[in-house]
FIPATI-164231 format. One record per residue (C-alpha): x negated, y negated, z. Coordinates in steps of 0.05 Angstrom, whole numbers, plus 5000, padded with zeros to 4 digits. Layout:
! residues N
XYZ ...
END
This chain:
! residues 117
332839006166 338038526139 336037986094 339437376069 342437426002 344338185998 351438056003 353138115934 348638715925 352239085984 359138895953 357139245888 353939835921 360439945959 364939835896 360440395858 360540875925 368540835924 369240855846 372340165849 371439655787 365839155797 368338485819 368837875777 364637285797 366536555781 361536055802 363035305816 358334755839 361134815909 362335555917 363936205888 369636625873 370137375873 375737745840 376938465867 381038965828 385639415876 385840115871 392540325845 392441035880 390340805953 395740886006 396340316054 397140486126 403840286156 400839796201 398139416143 403939346099 408338736097 403338226108 400737926171 407037956213 410538586180 408539066222 410138856289 417039136298 414639826276 408839736324 413739566382 417940176360 411340616364 410240316430 417140536454 416741206427 410241306460 413041036529 419341516524 415042146517 409641886566 412041386614 405341426651 401541226591 395640716605 393940126558 387540476534 391241126519 395740646476 389540386443 387841116420 394841296398 396340696358 389540576332 389939796351 385639366395 386639286471 388738566464 394238766412 396939286462 397238816518 400838326474 406138816455 407039096524 407738326549 413138196496 417138826512 416938636588 419337926576 424738196531 426738596588 426039216547 421239586594 419539486668 413539776709 415840196770 410540316825 403140096820 397640026765 394940656781 400641136796 406340736767 410440876706 414140516649 421840476649 425640366585 431539926604 434839816540 
END
């Protein structure tokens, strides 16, 4: 059972488990600041590099690549292949349709995606 006030303890346990230096805590009257030291040997996944919006173009390219190979791919399959949430897949597909890059041919069940550009 979870209890209140175990957050710092859990952070320390996780740091120890992964061999990361313990965080530094700075206490202020109204808040607490925690400073973590990043590992130098950790590889950042492609979708996380470049900040909040950095991976968008790469992900769109990934979607197009999958559509070229499997035109009948579903959104659920794209979620699995790309490792991103369904809502993200839906936004990317909407963007590609609005830009005229892809078009759906046929119905939802038996249709396929056609790449225009």
